[in-house]
C-alpha positions, 0 to 999 in steps of 0.5 A: 388202168383205173381202180374199180368203182363201188356202187355208189361211186358208180351211181354218182358218176353216172349221175354227173355225166348225164346232168352235164349232158342235159344241162351243160354244167357240172352239178353242185354238191346239193343237186348231187344229194337231191338226186334229181334230174328233169324232175326225176329222182335219178339217185337216192336222197343224201342228207348231208353234202359231206356224204356226196363231197366224199364220193366225188373226192374219191372219184377225183383221186381214182381219176374218174373226175377232173377238178377244176377251180373257178373263183374259189369254188371247185367244179368237176368234169367227167374225165375224158376216155370213160367207158360207159 
């Protein structure tokens, strides 16, 4: 059983899943901070990428996201079997 998520963590996880479905790629930290998808504001705007990175790292530690590396840069995928 996975640990529970905070409201912000749920929002970011849902944003990442929706972004992957529409764009077929992982959002960058800057795109998570902007919170826009198809010219619609999905998330509240974050002023610093470090806050988005902290949420993403928490999701990885709780096994909701999988971290992979490509050319020295991380990208994140939503873990399989995620109940939405």
